[in-house]
N, C-alpha and C positions, 0 to 999 in steps of 0.2 A: 353519308350527310350529304346532300341534298345542296348546293353552292349557294339557290336562286332563292332558297327560303330564309334564304337565314338574314336578317336584315341587317346586323353590327360590319359580312362583311361586306356593305356597301360602305363604309366609315375605315378605309386604307386605303391605300395609293398602286396601282397594278402601275410597269411600263406595259406600254400595247404599241409597237414600234416606235425604231428610231428617229429622232429627226430630222432630219435628209430625207424623213418617208412624204412628213409632210410640207408641202411647199407655200410657198405663198399667197396662191393665187388660186388654191381649187380647195376646197372643204374634199372628206372622207370620210368612210361613213364607220363605226367598228359596232360589235355586238360585245358588249357586258355586264357581265350579269343575267343576263339573261335580258335587258336592257341594253336600245336600240339609240346608239348617243349616236352625234357625227363631232369628228374634230379639225378645226379650222383654225388658223394665224390672223391673231386680230393686230391691236396698236404696237408697231411697235414691231411686228414679229410674231407678239405672247402667245405661247398655247388657248382652245380656249375651248370648251367641250359641251354641249345642249344635249338636249333631246332630241335625235333625231326624227322630231313631228314638227309639221306649219301648227299652230292652233287655232288657224282661219278655217283650212278645209282639210287638215290631215294629211297634210304634200311629204315628203321629207326632203329635210332639208340637208340633206346630203347630195343634192341634183338638184340644186339652188343654187349663188356664186357672191361671190364678193363685191359688195357697193361701195367705194369709195366716196361715192355722194353725200356719206351724211357727215355732221361731223363728228369728230375724234374717232370715224370710219376707218379700219374699213369697217361695215357689219355683213351679217350673212342673211342673203336675203334669199325668197326660198322662187325659185321656179315660174312655179304660175301664179300666185299676181303682185310677186315686185315686193314683201315682206321685208320686211330689216330687222334685224335681230341684233345685241347685239353683246360685248361676254357673258353680259351678267342675268341676257336671257332681253330681257326684257322690246320689247316692240319700239324699234323709233324711228319706221318710218313705212308711213302706209301708202303707196303714192296715187290711192285714186281719194283720197281724203282735201278737202279743201286747200287745209295745211298740212302736207303730204310730213312735215319734219317734226310733227306736235308726237309723232306716234299712238300708243294708249297703254293706261294702265297695266295693263296683263301683255303676258309674250307667254313664252315658254320655257321650261326647268333649264336652269344651268347645273353646271358640273365642277368640280378641283380636277382645274389643267393644269400641268408646271411642263417645263424642261428640264430633266438634270440626268448629270454621268453622258450624254450623248443623246436621253430621252425621252420619246411623252408618255409619264404617266398618267395618272385619272383619278379620282378617288368622289363616287359619284352623291357623300354626302361627307360629313366637317368630322375631319382625319381624328382618328384616336392614338396616333400613330403618325411620326417624320417621315419621308423617304426614303428607302434605308442606309445609312454612312460606309461606305466605298474608302476609309483610309485609303487607299491605292491609287484612286482617280483624279489625285490633287496631288497627288508624286512627281516627279518630276523625271522620276527614276523608270516611271509603267509608263510603260503605249500603251493605247486602248485596239480593242480588232470586235469591232462589229460583228457576229456570226453570221444572226440566222432569225428570225422570226416566218411561226410559221403556226398552222394551229392545229393541234394531234386529239382525234375518238382518248381522250385521257382524262380523268380529273383530276385536280389539283396540285391534292396531299398524295397521290399515284407518283407525282413527279419526285416532292419534294424528296419523299420517301426512298425512294428512286437511288434518292440524288446523297445520302447518308449513312446506305447502305455497300458494307463492304465483303459482305456473304453472296451477292448476284456477279461478284466477279468471273469468278474459274470459269463457270457457263456462260452468263448472256456476253463477254467483252472474249471471249475464250482466244476469238481474232482479234482482235488488236491488244491488248495490257494483263491479262487474267492469264494466269499457272494456273491452267489447266485439271495434276498432277497437286496441286494442294489447296482446299476449296476450303481452309477454315478464317475467316473473317480475321476479318485484325482487329484485338481490340482497343475500345473508345470509352473516352470518359466526356464528358457534359459539366458545362457549363450556362448554369438557367443565367438569366437575362431578363427584361423589361418588356424587351421585343421578339425574345425567343430565345436559341441559344445558343451557343460554341460548345465543337466534334471537336474533341483531337486525337487521333489516329498517326501512327506510323504504318501502311501497308507496302508492302512488297509487292510492286508488279515486273512485267517480262518489258521487253527492248525490243518491240517489231517493227521496221520495215523505217517507214519514217520515221515512229521514231526514235530511233537511232540517230536517224536525221540533229532531228530539233531537238533534243538534249544534249547533242553533237560526247555523243560514246559509243563502242563498239560493244560493253560492256551487258551480256542478255539481259540482265535483273538490278533491277533499278528497285530503290525505296522514294516511298512518298509518304511527307511529314505534310502530315493534309492538319488544319485547322478548318472547322467547312462553321460556316455561321446561316443557322436558318430565322428567319423575320418570317414574323404573325401578316398571314396569313402561309403564302406558294413561292415566296423569293429565299433564292442564295445566295451568297458569295465562298465561293470554296476558296483560300489560299493554300495551295499544292507547293511544297518546298522540293527540290529537289538534292543531294548533297556535289554538281557539282556545283551550284550557285542561281538556279536559275529556280525565279520564282515565276508561278501561271494562275493565274486567282480565272476559275470561272464562276458568270455570274445568268443566270438563269430565272429569266419570272417565268409563274404558272398562269398565267394570267385565267381566269377563267367565264372561258364567251359563257357557257350556260350550266346547266348539270355534265353531261356531257364530251366535251370539246371546250381546248384551252389554249389557248396564242404564246408557243413559245417563244420566249422573246430569253435570247442569250448572247452572250459577249465576254469576254476578254481584257484584260488588264497586264502586262510581261514583264521580266526589264530585260530581253536583248531588245536586241536592234531588228532593222527591218532587215540587216547585210544579214546577219545573223540564223532565221529566220521566216524566210517571209510569209504575212498573210496570207496570201494559196495555203503556201501548206500544214499552219498551223487547224487553217479551219477546214484546210482537209481532213488531220488528223480526228478533230474532233466530231466534226462531220459522221466521220464512220463509227463513232464512236456510241452519239446520240442513238444515229440509226439502231444500232443494236438493242438500245435503250426500248425503243419505237416499237421493234417489230411484237415486244414482252408486253410493254406495256398496253398498247392498244389489243392485248386480249383480256388488261383485267376489268371487274369491273368499277363500274363511275361513282354509286351512292356509296359511297366507305362508308363505312362502322367506324363510330370512336369507339365503344361499350366491349369492353375487352374482350369476354368471352362471344364476338362476334363474329373472330376469326384465330388460329389459328397461329401462337409466337415461339418466335428462338430467344434466347436472351443476345445476340447479333441487332437483335429488332429494336431495340434498347432506344435509339435516335425515336424511328417510327411512332414508338409508342408513348412517348416524350412528347411524340407534337400533337396526338390523337385526343392528349390528357391535356395538351392547351390551349386545343380547337377546343375540347369537352369544358374549360372551365372560362372561359370566352365566351356561350354561346350561353350555359349555364349563369352567371353573372350576366347578361342581355335579357334572360327566360326566354331565350330559345331554345333548350336543350330541358327534356325530360331522362333520358339514359343514364347508367348508371359512369360519374363519372372514373376512367380509369390509372390506378394509381399507379402512386409515382414512379417513373424505370425508374 
């Protein structure tokens, strides 16, 4: 599945960067599903997203500036001739005109943009689903820690399948939490939802180094009680409850830059405090785990097949098979897939 060729994927929300990254005084470029866009803050600091091309002479708007001298502004102005555009893409200022603020009927393409969960989200066309709900985000008992956002040379579907794959723990994560001497994957169940699914599992893991400090235990092993929520197409919020009472929710968006690259946006919610577990230690452990994943995932093919016979499978692949089935059904519903749909996992 080449994501840039699937028009329906333009109708989903994707996290692109933390809110703190988008300053109030300068635009930033981003590439989403093969399209160059520009992000900026419009009136009252609300995020806005436009196609990153001025319709006048094709200069990149991300190289421009914010023009406050526009009613209802600021507007995003092109560095070439100063033409300015509002968050709806309409041209609101042509400095060379007799009446500069009259603008013109034409403009550039606007996209949906919003701030949620501390991150900027973009949807290229009218959304099929709202931005994913994360109950813990509104719960005052949880704190949020923004971990990283960076491009990986991997397809978003590979990231999502890996996030629900308990069979790779003993191999990929042997140095962090896997149990090399016991490679048997934890059994899981799947509950189907309109937006994806919820996977539940109880996975034994090892405690090593910083993990013992974060969990406040000297035990060599513990059990992760997992409630993994997958949201079509490439976002997950996996809740992990530990026997000692700690809850850790991993939120990961594999935002598709193009067919072969994804912007990995990751943050967590935790039920402890900064005094219990400093953010830098939480980030350090999760960074070690994701680095292990990245090393393997960037060796995988990016044109992920949705048809069942194209790759081999085992029972532990049930979540990934379900993702492929749902994506194939989505594409078929919108007239974009000819391959036979995978059977339900």
